[in-house]
Structure formats: structure tokens, C-alpha cells
N, C-alpha and C positions, 0 to 999 in steps of 0.2 A: 362757698366755703364758710363754715361757722367759725365763731371767734376762737374756739378751742383749737381747731386745726390751724387757723391763722397764727395763733400764738405759738404753736409748736413749730411751724415753719419759720417764724421769726427767730425763735431760739437757736435754730440751726445756723442762722446767719449772724447771730449776736457777736461771736468772737471776731468775725471779719469786720463788722461795723465798728466794734470797739477799737480794733487795730487801726482802722482808717482814721477815726476821730481822735485817737490818742496821738497818732503821728501829726495830725493837723493842729491839735490844740496843746499838746504837751502836758495836759493836766488830766489825771484819772477822773477827778470829780466832774470836770467839764465834759470829758468824753462820755461818762455815764449819763449826764444830763442830755447830751446830744443824742445818744442812743435811745433814751427814754422818749424824747420828743419824736424821734423817728417812728417808734412804736405807736405813739398816739396818732400820728398822721396816717400810719398804715391802718389803724383800727377805724379811722374815719373815711377810708377810701374803698371804693369798689374795685377789687383787684381782679375781677373776672376777665378783664382785657389786658392784664399785665402779663407779657410773655416771659420776661426774665425777672423774677422777683429779686434776685441778688443785685442785679444792675439797678433796678428801680430803688431799692433800699440804699444802695451806695450813693446814688444821686441825691436822694432826700437827705441822708445823713451828712453829705458834703455841703449841701445848701445850708443846713442848720449850723454846721461848724463854721462855714464862711460868714454867716450872719453874726455868730459869736465872736469871730476874729475881728470883724469890722467894728463891733461895739466895744472892743477893749480900749480903744483910744491909746493913751500913753501908759496904761497900766503895765507894770513890769511882768515879765513872763514868770510862770510857775517855777518855783525853786525845785531843782532836780531831786534833792534829798527828800523834800516834802512829798513830791510826786511818787517816789519809790515807796515811801512809807504808807501812802494812801492806796497803793495798788492792792489787788486781791492778795491775801496772805499765802494762798497755796493754789495758784491757778493751774490749769492744764499745761503740760510742757510746751505745747505749741503756742498757747496764749502767752506763757511766760517768755518765750523766745521773741514773740512779737513785741511784748512790752519792753524787753531789754533793748531791742533794736529801735523802737519808737522813742525811747527816752535817752538814746545815745547822743553823741556829739553832733551827728549830722542833723538831727531834728532841731537841736538847740541853735545851730547855725542858721537853719532855715527860719526859725521863729524870730531870731534877732535881725536877720538881714532882708527878708522878703516881705513885700506887701502881701496882704491877704490873698488876692487873686493869683499872684505869682506862686505863693506858697501852696495854694490848693492845686494849681495846675501841675506844679513840679511833683508834689507828693502823689497825686492820683496817677499821673502818667508814669513817672520813673519808679515808684515803689509798688504800684498796684496794676500797672499796664492798662489803665482805663483809656479807651480811645478818645482822641481829641474831640470827636463829634459829641460824645457824652459830656466831656468836660465843658465844652462850649455852652451846653444848656444850663450848667450850674453857674458859670460866670457871666452868662448872658452876652456872649460875644461869638464871633465866627470861629469855626474850627482852626482856621489859620492864625487868628489872634490868640486862641488858646494855646496853640503850639508855640507861639512866640513867648507867651507868658512862661511856659514851662522851660523854654530854652534860656530865658533870662534868669529864671530861678536857678537852673542848673549851673550856669556860669557863676552866679554869686556864691552858691554853696561850694563849688569846687574851687573858686577863687579864694575862698576863706579857709580852705583846708590846709593843714600843715603839710600835706603831701603834694599840693599843687604848686607849680612855679609861679609865684606872685610877681616876680620881677618882670616888668613890661619889656625891658631891653632883652632879657634872656628869651622871652616868648617870641620877640621879633626875630631873634637869631634862628630859632627853631622853625618859624614860618618861612624865613628866607631859605634855609637849608632844604626844607620840604619842597618849595617851589622850584628851586634850582635843580634838585634831583629829578623832579617830575618832568621839567622841560627837557633835560638832557637824556631822559630815558635811563637814568642811573638807578637800576633796580636795587643794587646793594646799598646805594645811598639812601633810598627810600626806606629800606628795611632798617637802616641805622637810626633813622629819625622817628620811625613809627614804633609805638609800644607793641610787643608781640600779640597782645589781645585787643589792639585798637579796633574800634567800632566805627563804621561809616554809616551815617543815617541820612537818607535822602528823602525830601518831601515828594509828594506824588507828581508835582509839576516837573521836577527834575527827572524822575523816573520816566515819565511820559516823553519828555524831550529827548532823553538818551535813546529810548526805543525808536522814536521817529527819525533819529539821525544815525542809526546804526550803519547805514550804507556810506556815511561820511566819516566813519571812524570813531563814532561815539562808543563808549564802553558799555558792556552789559551791566545794568544797574538794578539794584533792588532797594526797597525801603530800608533794609538793614543788612549790613555785611560786616562780618567780623574776622579778624586775623590779619596780621601784617602782610602776608603774601597776597591774600585776596585783595586787600585795599591797595597795595602797591601796584597790582596789575591794572586797577582802574585808572591810576594817575600816571603810570610810567609812559613817557613820551607825549604826555598831554599837558594841560595847564599853560600852553604857550602864551596866551594873552592874559593870564591871571596876574594880579598884582597885589602886593600887601596893602592892607587897610586896617583901620580901627573900626570894629563893629561894637557899637555901644561902649566904646572906650577900651575894648579888648582886642589885641592883635589877632588878625585873621587875614582873609584874602577875598578878593572879588574878581568877577569878570565884568568889566565896565568899559567897553569900547566907547569912545567919545564922551566919557564921563557918566554915562547912564548905566546903572547897576542892573545887570540881567540875572546874575546869580552871586551868591555869597557863600563863603566857607568859614564857619565858626570852628575854631580849633581849641580843644582843651589839652593843655600841656601839663604832664605830670612827670616829675623826675627827669626832666630834659627830653622827654619823648611825647609824641602826640598820642593821646589816649582815646580821643573822640573827635570825629570830623562830622559836622552838621552841614549838609549840602542843601542850600535854600534857593529855590527858584520861583516860589509863589510870589507874585507881584505884591500882594497885600502884606505878606510878612516882610518882604524887602522894604516896602514903604514905611513900615514901622521901625526899621533899624536906623540908628544914627551912624551913618557911614562917613568916615574921613579917610580919603585916599592918602596913603603914605608917600607915594611918589608917582 
């Protein structure tokens, strides 16, 4: 591929790359610098064996942005009004929507609360659906560790949201109500404590374990399941041995017979209901959790 064709291909991906770097960096000027550096690296690379150019460019741009984040030190984040003023004056509607989302409150919370690696894992996975295997290559950690980074970032972002229940006591009440309803097979009680659009996310170890134990009553499980009724069916009549716990300081639940944690349940509570359940069974991820059994 000659440079003209390569440049043309790159331009088709530029809006995506700018959206990624703008979300990560919060600064139009820095986002443009990161995209330009990505082009320079592309121009120096033999792309004949690159199967997915968009994924390759996303990885490179993310690495550039991560390096820029780490070099910031204690420098204050870019002022939002200054960022908006520096943005393209009349971008494509799709790009303008991406910019508005990228410069919104969620990004500012991420920039203020998350470490660079957490920030990158959270943004790439939750906003751009980048697989953890690809994120792992950027942060130079295992896919399980990348997943944990994203999970911690997600908790911090949602924990700092005005819509999230920040009161630990209230969160514990919701966790207790959820576990009680699950143990008693109280389907109506589960529906009452679950958000109508609740999402259950299970890691691959949890999914594999459920499949292997179907004949013992384990539920049918997928990596992502959404909706109160579907999630309630997974837990109704189960969670007999689950107990409340603090996971990285946030109320959740664990299955820990004899004090050894085999699985953990991270719960995001919004407006008094559970909006997200993260089911973790990967030993490496569990080992990275700070678990404090509540009782």
C-alpha cells in the first residue's frame, strides 16, 4: 500500500481515534497531538500483516495517550470551557456528538479520580467495547488484570456520580435485601431490588463453572445478561452461601467457604436499586481484590 492510500485509510479512522483520545485526555489539543503521533507511527510501519487496521490504530493511539497521561504528573486537567473553545468549529454531527460526550461530566470524573491505567481500561472497554485482551497489550498486564482495572475505574466513576448511592450503609442494606431475596427464592423481592435494566456481567471462569455444574443446579450463565427478570432467574433460590463483604471498600458479596474467596459479586447501586452485578471467579482478579468479610 502506497502512502497516499495509507493516508486515505487513516483519514477514515481519524474521527474514531480523536474520539478515543479526547475521552482519554480531555484536551482537544492533546487529542490532536496523539492522533498525529499515531499517524507518524503508522507511516513508519509495514502494515501488510495488519489484519484489522482500526484495532491496530486504536491500540497505538491508546498507548500514546497513556504515555501522555503518565507524563502529566500533578498538572491540572484541561479546563472544560477552554477545551470546548479549542474544538473544531463546525465538525461532522457524529464527531460533534462524540466531542460533547467526551467532554461531559463522566470524563471529567474519570480524569479526576482514576489512575492512568484505570482510566484507559475503563474508557476503552466501557465506552468503545475494546476487548480486555487488546487492552492488556496497552497497559502491559494480563487480560484479567485489565478487567480489574476497568472494574475499579467503573466503581470510582459511578461512585462519584450524583445518581449513584454513595452512602455505604444504604448500599449494605440493598446488598442484604438482594441476598435475602435470592436465598429465599423471593422472585418479587429480587425484582424490587434490581433496576429494570440491570446488567449481569460474568467473567469467563464464572461462565465455565456454571456450565460445568448445570447438573448440580447451577444457572445458565452468559458473559452479559440484561433485564431484571433474566437476572432474577439466575439468583432466585441460590446464593445460599454468599455473604456480604467489602470489595475494595465498596459493599458487595462473596462466596467464601472457610474464609477462602472463590467468587465475588461487585454491585453498583443507583437510586436504591442494583444497576450492575459483576460476577468474578477468575482467581487472578479475586487475588487483586481487597476483600473484607462483613460477617
